[in-house]
C-alpha positions as CSV (number, residue, x, y, z in Angstrom):
1,M,0.0,0.0,0.0
2,K,1.4,3.3,-1.0
3,I,1.6,6.2,1.4
4,H,1.9,9.7,-0.1
5,S,3.6,12.3,2.1
6,I,1.6,15.6,2.3
7,D,4.9,17.4,2.8
8,I,6.4,15.9,-0.4
9,Y,3.4,17.0,-2.4
10,R,3.4,20.5,-1.0
11,T,7.0,20.8,-2.0
12,A,6.3,19.4,-5.4
13,I,3.4,21.7,-6.0
14,L,5.5,24.7,-4.9
15,F,8.2,23.6,-7.3
16,L,5.9,23.3,-10.2
17,I,4.3,26.7,-9.6
18,L,7.8,28.3,-9.5
19,S,8.6,26.5,-12.8
20,L,5.7,27.9,-14.8
21,P,6.1,30.4,-17.6
22,A,5.3,34.0,-16.7
23,Q,2.8,34.4,-19.5
24,S,0.9,31.8,-21.6
25,Q,-2.2,31.3,-23.6
26,V,-4.1,27.9,-23.6
27,Q,-4.1,26.2,-27.0
28,I,-4.5,22.7,-28.4
29,E,-2.7,21.1,-31.2
30,P,-2.2,17.5,-32.6
31,A,0.2,15.9,-30.3
32,F,1.4,13.3,-32.8
33,P,0.5,14.6,-36.2
34,N,2.0,11.6,-38.0
35,L,-0.3,9.1,-36.2
36,S,-4.0,8.4,-36.3
37,F,-6.4,6.1,-34.5
38,G,-9.9,4.6,-34.9
39,R,-12.3,5.9,-32.2
40,P,-9.6,6.3,-29.5
41,V,-11.2,6.2,-26.0
42,D,-8.2,6.1,-23.6
43,L,-4.6,7.2,-23.4
44,Q,-2.2,5.9,-20.7
45,Q,1.5,6.0,-19.9
46,P,2.8,3.1,-17.8
47,P,4.9,3.7,-14.7
48,D,8.2,2.7,-16.2
49,S,11.1,4.4,-17.9
50,S,10.2,3.5,-21.5
51,N,8.6,6.9,-22.5
52,R,5.8,5.1,-24.3
53,L,2.2,6.0,-24.7
54,F,-0.7,3.6,-25.2
55,V,-3.9,4.4,-27.0
56,V,-7.0,2.3,-26.6
57,E,-9.2,2.0,-29.7
58,Q,-12.9,1.1,-29.1
59,R,-12.9,-1.7,-31.6
60,G,-10.5,-3.8,-29.3
61,V,-7.0,-2.7,-30.1
62,I,-4.3,-1.0,-28.0
63,S,-1.5,0.7,-29.8
64,V,1.9,1.7,-28.4
65,F,4.4,4.3,-29.6
66,Q,7.2,6.6,-28.3
67,N,6.0,9.8,-26.6
68,F,7.6,12.2,-29.1
69,P,5.8,14.7,-31.3
70,S,7.6,13.4,-34.3
71,A,6.5,9.7,-33.7
72,S,5.5,8.2,-37.0
73,Q,5.3,4.5,-36.1
74,K,3.0,2.7,-33.8
75,S,2.6,-1.0,-33.1
76,V,-0.2,-3.2,-31.9
77,F,0.2,-3.9,-28.3
78,L,-3.0,-5.9,-27.8
79,D,-5.7,-7.0,-30.3
80,I,-8.8,-8.6,-28.8
81,Q,-11.3,-7.6,-31.4
82,N,-12.6,-11.2,-31.6
83,Q,-13.6,-10.9,-27.9
84,V,-15.0,-7.4,-28.0
85,N,-18.5,-6.3,-28.9
86,S,-18.2,-2.7,-30.2
87,S,-21.4,-2.6,-32.2
88,G,-23.1,-0.2,-29.8
89,N,-22.0,3.4,-29.5
90,E,-21.0,2.9,-25.8
91,Q,-19.7,-0.6,-26.1
92,G,-16.2,-1.9,-26.9
93,L,-12.8,-1.9,-25.3
94,L,-13.2,1.1,-23.0
95,G,-10.4,1.3,-20.4
96,L,-6.8,0.4,-19.6
97,A,-4.8,0.5,-16.4
98,F,-1.2,-0.4,-15.7
99,H,-0.4,-2.2,-12.5
100,P,1.6,0.1,-10.1
101,N,4.4,-2.5,-10.3
102,Y,4.1,-2.9,-14.1
103,A,7.9,-2.3,-14.6
104,N,8.5,-5.6,-12.7
105,N,5.4,-7.8,-13.2
106,G,4.2,-6.6,-16.6
107,Y,0.5,-6.7,-15.6
108,F,-2.1,-4.5,-17.1
109,F,-5.9,-4.5,-16.8
110,V,-8.7,-3.8,-19.3
111,D,-12.4,-3.1,-19.3
112,Y,-14.4,-4.3,-22.3
113,T,-17.9,-5.3,-23.4
114,A,-17.7,-8.9,-24.4
115,S,-19.1,-10.5,-27.5
116,G,-21.9,-13.0,-27.0
117,T,-23.8,-12.5,-23.8
118,N,-23.9,-8.8,-23.0
119,R,-21.5,-8.2,-20.1
120,T,-18.6,-6.1,-18.9
121,V,-15.4,-8.0,-18.5
122,I,-12.5,-6.8,-16.3
123,S,-9.4,-8.8,-17.2
124,R,-5.7,-8.9,-16.5
125,F,-3.0,-9.5,-19.2
126,R,0.8,-9.4,-19.1
127,I,3.4,-8.3,-21.6
128,S,5.2,-10.7,-23.8
129,Q,8.3,-12.3,-22.4
130,T,10.2,-11.4,-25.6
131,N,8.8,-8.1,-26.7
132,P,7.8,-5.2,-24.3
133,D,5.8,-3.6,-27.1
134,S,3.5,-6.6,-27.3
135,A,1.1,-8.2,-24.9
136,D,0.8,-12.0,-24.4
137,Q,-2.5,-12.6,-26.1
138,N,-2.9,-15.9,-24.2
139,S,-2.2,-14.5,-20.7
140,E,-5.8,-13.2,-20.0
141,V,-7.1,-13.8,-16.5
142,V,-10.7,-12.7,-16.1
143,I,-11.0,-10.8,-12.8
144,M,-14.7,-10.2,-12.9
145,E,-17.8,-10.2,-15.2
146,I,-20.8,-8.0,-14.8
147,P,-24.0,-8.7,-16.7
148,Q,-25.4,-5.7,-18.7
149,P,-29.1,-5.5,-19.2
150,Y,-28.8,-2.9,-22.1
151,T,-26.2,-1.8,-24.6
152,N,-25.5,1.7,-23.1
153,H,-24.2,3.2,-19.9
154,N,-21.2,0.8,-19.5
155,G,-18.9,3.2,-17.8
156,G,-15.5,1.7,-18.7
157,Q,-12.8,3.4,-16.6
158,V,-10.3,1.3,-14.7
159,S,-7.6,3.0,-12.7
160,F,-5.3,2.3,-9.8
161,G,-5.7,4.6,-6.9
162,P,-3.0,5.9,-4.6
163,D,-3.8,3.0,-2.3
164,D,-2.8,0.5,-5.1
165,Y,-6.4,-0.8,-5.3
166,L,-8.2,-1.0,-8.7
167,Y,-11.1,1.3,-9.1
168,I,-13.8,0.5,-11.7
169,A,-16.6,2.7,-13.1
170,L,-19.9,1.1,-14.0
171,G,-23.0,2.8,-15.4
172,D,-26.6,2.0,-14.3
173,G,-27.1,-0.7,-16.9
174,G,-28.6,1.5,-19.6
175,S,-31.8,2.3,-21.3
176,G,-33.1,5.7,-20.1
177,G,-34.1,6.8,-16.6
178,D,-32.6,3.7,-14.9
179,P,-35.7,1.5,-15.3
180,Q,-34.3,-1.2,-13.1
181,G,-33.4,1.1,-10.2
182,N,-29.7,0.0,-10.2
183,G,-28.3,3.4,-9.2
184,Q,-29.9,3.1,-5.7
185,N,-29.6,-0.7,-5.4
186,L,-26.6,-1.8,-3.3
187,Q,-27.2,-5.4,-4.2
188,T,-26.0,-4.8,-7.7
189,L,-22.6,-3.6,-9.0
190,L,-24.2,-1.3,-11.6
191,G,-24.4,2.4,-11.1
192,S,-21.3,2.4,-8.9
193,I,-17.5,2.9,-8.6
194,L,-16.0,-0.3,-7.4
195,R,-12.7,-0.8,-5.4
196,I,-11.0,-4.2,-5.4
197,D,-7.6,-5.7,-4.4
198,V,-6.2,-7.4,-7.5
199,D,-3.0,-8.6,-5.7
200,S,-5.0,-11.0,-3.5
201,S,-7.9,-13.4,-3.9
202,A,-10.6,-14.6,-1.5
203,A,-13.8,-16.6,-1.5
204,G,-13.2,-18.2,-4.9
205,L,-12.7,-14.8,-6.6
206,N,-9.8,-13.6,-8.6
207,Y,-9.6,-10.5,-6.3
208,A,-10.2,-9.6,-2.7
209,I,-12.4,-7.0,-0.9
210,P,-10.3,-4.2,0.7
211,P,-11.2,-4.5,4.4
212,D,-12.0,-0.7,4.6
213,N,-14.5,-0.8,1.7
214,P,-17.7,0.9,3.0
215,F,-19.8,-2.3,2.8
216,A,-17.1,-4.9,3.6
217,G,-18.5,-7.6,5.8
218,N,-22.1,-6.4,5.7
219,A,-25.0,-8.8,6.4
220,L,-27.6,-7.1,4.2
221,G,-26.5,-8.5,0.8
222,Y,-24.9,-5.3,-0.3
223,R,-22.1,-5.8,-2.8
224,E,-18.8,-5.4,-0.9
225,E,-16.9,-4.2,-4.0
226,I,-18.9,-0.9,-4.0
227,Y,-16.9,2.2,-3.1
228,A,-19.5,4.8,-4.0
229,Y,-22.9,4.6,-5.8
230,G,-25.9,6.5,-7.2
231,L,-24.2,7.2,-10.5
232,R,-25.8,7.1,-14.0
233,N,-22.9,6.7,-16.4
234,P,-19.5,7.8,-14.9
235,W,-17.5,8.6,-18.1
236,R,-14.0,9.1,-16.8
237,F,-12.7,9.6,-13.3
238,S,-9.2,10.7,-12.3
239,W,-7.2,11.2,-9.1
240,D,-5.6,14.5,-8.1
241,L,-2.8,13.1,-6.0
242,A,-1.9,16.6,-4.6
243,N,-5.0,16.4,-2.3
244,Q,-6.2,12.8,-2.8
245,R,-9.5,13.9,-4.6
246,L,-11.2,11.5,-6.9
247,W,-13.0,13.5,-9.7
248,C,-15.7,12.1,-11.9
249,G,-17.8,13.2,-14.8
250,D,-21.3,11.6,-14.7
251,V,-23.3,11.8,-17.9
252,G,-26.8,13.2,-17.4
253,Q,-30.2,12.0,-18.6
254,S,-32.2,14.8,-20.3
255,A,-31.3,18.1,-18.7
256,W,-28.1,18.2,-16.6
257,E,-24.4,17.0,-16.7
258,E,-22.5,16.8,-13.4
259,I,-19.1,16.7,-11.9
260,D,-18.6,14.8,-8.6
261,I,-15.8,14.4,-6.1
262,I,-16.1,10.7,-5.2
263,K,-15.8,9.8,-1.5
264,K,-16.0,6.4,0.2
265,G,-19.5,5.2,0.9
266,R,-21.3,8.2,-0.6
267,N,-24.6,8.1,-2.6
268,Y,-24.5,10.5,-5.5
269,G,-28.3,10.5,-6.0
270,W,-29.2,8.9,-9.4
271,N,-32.0,8.3,-10.2
272,I,-33.5,10.4,-7.4
273,M,-31.6,13.4,-8.7
274,E,-30.0,14.6,-11.9
275,G,-27.3,17.1,-11.0
276,F,-28.7,19.4,-8.3
277,H,-32.3,18.8,-9.4
278,C,-35.0,16.2,-8.6
279,Y,-35.2,13.9,-11.5
280,S,-38.7,12.4,-11.7
281,S,-40.8,14.9,-9.7
282,P,-40.7,18.6,-8.6
283,S,-39.6,17.6,-5.1
284,C,-37.7,14.7,-3.7
285,D,-36.0,13.5,-0.5
286,T,-32.3,14.3,-0.7
287,T,-31.5,12.9,2.8
288,G,-28.2,11.1,2.6
289,L,-27.3,12.2,-0.9
290,T,-24.1,13.8,-1.9
291,L,-24.6,16.7,-4.4
292,P,-22.3,17.4,-7.3
293,V,-19.5,20.0,-7.2
294,W,-20.7,21.4,-10.5
295,E,-23.4,20.9,-13.2
296,Y,-24.2,22.4,-16.6
297,A,-27.4,22.4,-18.6
298,H,-28.3,20.8,-21.9
299,N,-28.3,24.0,-23.9
300,S,-26.2,25.9,-26.5
301,S,-23.6,26.9,-23.8
302,G,-23.2,23.4,-22.5
303,G,-23.9,20.1,-24.3
304,V,-25.4,16.7,-23.6
305,A,-22.5,14.3,-22.8
306,I,-19.8,15.2,-20.3
307,T,-16.2,13.8,-20.7
308,G,-14.5,13.8,-17.3
309,G,-10.9,15.1,-17.3
310,F,-8.0,15.8,-14.9
311,V,-6.8,18.4,-12.5
312,Y,-3.8,19.9,-14.4
313,R,-0.5,19.4,-12.6
314,G,1.8,19.9,-15.6
315,S,4.3,22.8,-16.1
316,T,3.4,24.1,-19.5
317,V,0.2,26.0,-19.2
318,Q,0.1,28.5,-16.3
319,E,-3.6,29.2,-16.5
320,L,-4.6,25.6,-16.0
321,F,-2.5,24.7,-13.0
322,G,-4.6,23.2,-10.2
323,K,-7.8,23.4,-12.3
324,Y,-10.0,20.5,-13.3
325,V,-10.2,20.4,-17.1
326,Y,-13.2,18.7,-18.7
327,A,-15.3,18.8,-21.8
328,D,-18.5,17.9,-23.5
329,Y,-18.3,15.4,-26.3
330,S,-21.2,16.7,-28.3
331,S,-20.7,20.4,-28.2
332,G,-16.9,20.6,-28.2
333,H,-16.8,22.9,-25.2
334,I,-13.7,22.6,-22.9
335,W,-13.8,24.2,-19.4
336,A,-11.5,24.7,-16.5
337,L,-13.1,24.3,-13.1
338,E,-11.4,25.8,-10.1
339,Y,-12.3,24.3,-6.7
340,D,-10.5,24.4,-3.4
341,G,-13.1,22.5,-1.3
342,V,-13.9,25.7,0.7
343,N,-15.0,28.5,-1.6
344,P,-17.7,28.2,-4.4
345,P,-16.2,26.7,-7.6
346,T,-15.6,29.0,-10.6
347,N,-15.8,27.7,-14.1
348,T,-14.1,29.1,-17.2
349,V,-14.7,28.3,-20.9
350,L,-11.4,27.5,-22.6
351,M,-12.8,26.8,-26.1
352,T,-16.0,25.9,-27.8
353,N,-15.2,24.0,-30.9
354,A,-12.9,21.1,-29.9
355,P,-13.4,18.0,-32.0
356,S,-15.4,15.1,-30.4
357,I,-13.5,14.6,-27.2
358,S,-13.9,11.0,-26.0
359,S,-11.4,10.9,-23.2
360,F,-8.5,12.8,-21.5
361,G,-5.1,11.5,-20.5
362,V,-1.9,12.6,-18.9
363,D,1.7,11.5,-19.3
364,L,4.3,11.0,-16.6
365,Q,5.1,14.7,-16.8
366,N,1.5,15.5,-16.0
367,E,0.9,17.1,-19.3
368,L,-2.6,16.9,-20.6
369,Y,-3.9,15.3,-23.8
370,F,-7.3,14.3,-25.2
371,C,-8.5,11.6,-27.5
372,S,-10.8,12.7,-30.4
373,F,-13.0,10.6,-32.7
374,D,-11.5,12.6,-35.6
375,G,-8.6,10.1,-35.1
376,N,-6.1,12.5,-33.5
377,I,-4.6,12.8,-30.0
378,Y,-4.4,16.4,-29.0
379,R,-2.3,18.1,-26.3
380,F,-2.7,21.2,-24.3
381,G,0.1,23.7,-24.7
382,S,1.1,27.4,-24.4
383,T,2.0,30.0,-26.9
384,A,4.8,31.0,-24.6
385,T,8.2,29.5,-25.4
386,G,10.0,27.4,-22.9
387,T,9.2,26.7,-19.2
388,G,11.2,27.3,-16.0
389,T,14.7,28.4,-16.9
390,S,14.6,27.2,-20.5
391,T,16.0,29.2,-23.3
392,T,14.2,29.1,-26.7
393,P,14.6,25.6,-28.0
394,P,16.9,25.3,-31.0
395,S,15.4,23.7,-34.1
396,S,18.1,20.9,-34.1
397,F,16.9,19.2,-30.9
398,T,13.9,19.0,-28.6
399,L,14.2,18.6,-24.9
400,I,11.2,16.9,-23.3
401,S,10.6,17.3,-19.5
402,N,12.2,14.6,-17.4
403,Y,10.2,11.9,-15.7
404,P,9.3,11.2,-13.0
405,N,9.4,14.7,-11.6
406,P,9.5,15.0,-8.6
407,F,11.6,11.9,-8.3
408,N,13.3,9.9,-5.6
409,S,15.9,7.3,-6.7
410,G,16.3,8.5,-10.3
411,T,14.8,10.3,-13.2
412,T,15.0,10.1,-17.0
413,I,15.9,13.0,-19.4
414,V,14.4,12.7,-22.8
415,L,16.0,14.3,-25.9
416,E,15.1,14.2,-29.6
417,L,17.5,15.2,-32.3
418,T,16.9,16.0,-35.9
419,E,20.5,15.5,-36.9
420,S,23.8,13.9,-35.6
421,Q,25.5,16.2,-33.2
422,R,27.7,16.3,-30.1
423,V,25.6,16.7,-27.0
424,E,26.7,17.6,-23.4
425,I,24.4,17.2,-20.5
426,F,25.1,18.6,-17.0
427,I,23.4,18.7,-13.7
428,F,23.8,21.8,-11.5
429,D,22.4,22.8,-8.1
430,V,20.4,26.1,-7.8
431,R,23.6,28.0,-6.9
432,G,25.1,27.0,-10.3
433,N,27.6,24.5,-8.9
434,R,28.1,21.6,-11.2
435,I,27.0,18.3,-9.7
436,V,27.8,15.9,-12.6
437,K,28.5,15.7,-16.3
438,L,26.1,13.0,-17.6
439,K,27.1,13.0,-21.2
440,D,29.6,14.3,-23.7
441,T,29.2,12.3,-26.8
442,L,28.0,12.2,-30.4
443,F,24.3,11.4,-30.7
444,S,22.6,10.0,-33.8
445,P,19.3,11.5,-35.0
446,G,16.2,10.3,-33.2
447,A,15.0,9.9,-29.6
448,H,17.4,9.3,-26.6
449,T,16.9,8.8,-22.9
450,I,19.5,9.6,-20.3
451,R,19.2,8.5,-16.7
452,W,20.4,10.4,-13.7
453,N,20.5,8.4,-10.4
454,G,20.7,11.4,-8.1
455,R,24.5,11.1,-7.5
456,D,27.4,13.4,-8.1
457,E,30.6,12.9,-10.0
458,N,32.0,11.0,-7.0
459,N,29.0,8.7,-6.9
460,R,27.7,10.2,-3.7
461,E,24.0,10.7,-3.2
462,V,23.0,14.4,-3.3
463,S,20.4,15.8,-1.0
464,S,16.8,16.7,-1.6
465,G,16.2,19.9,-3.5
466,I,15.8,21.6,-6.9
467,Y,18.4,20.9,-9.5
468,I,18.9,22.1,-13.0
469,Y,19.7,19.9,-16.0
470,R,21.3,21.6,-19.0
471,V,21.6,20.2,-22.5
472,Q,24.1,21.8,-24.9
473,A,24.4,21.1,-28.6
474,N,25.4,23.2,-31.6
475,D,26.4,26.1,-29.3
476,E,22.9,26.3,-28.1
477,A,21.5,25.2,-24.7
478,V,18.3,24.4,-22.9
479,S,17.9,24.2,-19.1
480,R,15.1,22.8,-17.0
481,K,14.3,22.4,-13.3
482,M,13.6,19.2,-11.5
483,L,12.9,18.2,-7.9
484,L,14.6,15.5,-5.9
485,V,12.8,14.3,-2.9
486,R,14.6,11.8,-0.6
């Protein structure tokens, strides 16, 4: 079980704030203009040092490629089209989550609508023994199966929380108005966010119930996997690790879309309520219900299908830092919601014509992307040049932010060159003292990764703090900040 230090996160957040550019303007652009995808619904980066991104296509394919803007080749990581039913608009391969220990065990988890009997399947696969860019097609272990009464409202998100448990989003089972009453029924898994332990098994299951789940050990027949309930169709949730908040976009029925902060054991009201409003009658009993943080109406200034996003913790776009960025699939609106848990939230329109946003994603540098059904992956950026202490990047090479950042035992610097050139890479402390010279060699064109283990030229561990890495080539240089936390 991971324990995240509040002091470490406060330090990290302060560091990121100090590293932001002085002026910027939010913009989007194709992140990988040489690549395209068929109905992409998820983007993930595994917790390893490979600098790869994985894109989930609804038809049942996961593609992998290097996280460089110039990437022109992708390969098929997993193809389970023969197992996936993607005939319905909300069916298919819908979610991907890498195990927190993926770098060592090679496990990843998927959520898909199965062919044959209508059901959601949560499965574990592992990577091939011989090719890290390919999954072992025969390694599937079915973790759980959930019958689906209709073809819509499947949810589909799978994600590991900071506690290393797997969280799973399930819609109310579909149709309209929740005709089976699943949202308020604790004896079904539908209409809920689940929380399970995939590193253990119990009672004949391929998973175990975390002992602190809100209904663990109950004698009322309530499903012990349930973490929170009363949801209609949670389409994308995400953790903001800076304050341990779990954000969720819940798609509305006929009038209101809502954003919830999910807490253990809470009832989010569907189908008693839709957003802040009683759903089926002018008045209703709201006792015990948790209201949304935000809602928007089905009108020209909103839309009809929320796509939940992320709280931005990257270092490129100053205006977005600490704000929850989300969108509406149908209208193309993108907003930034600012909420501190104390004061009323404020909501800002970022743009109104973004193309068919199906899902958001972040990379290991916490930079923000979104998947679009136009076939592209877009990224959020700034018109300002450089971040932190960077000079204007020369055209002959591109320096991508190191990852992880903040880091503990080591971090990886990523560099892409358009031509062969001699490259020097230095680490300095904030006073300008040289710590170590990492590289002084001729690099070939293409992508390169350079690891720093947090040690000086005498192989001694350096202390926690802010450090500068500097890349020099062709008489030009780029510098960036990074944070070491012991």
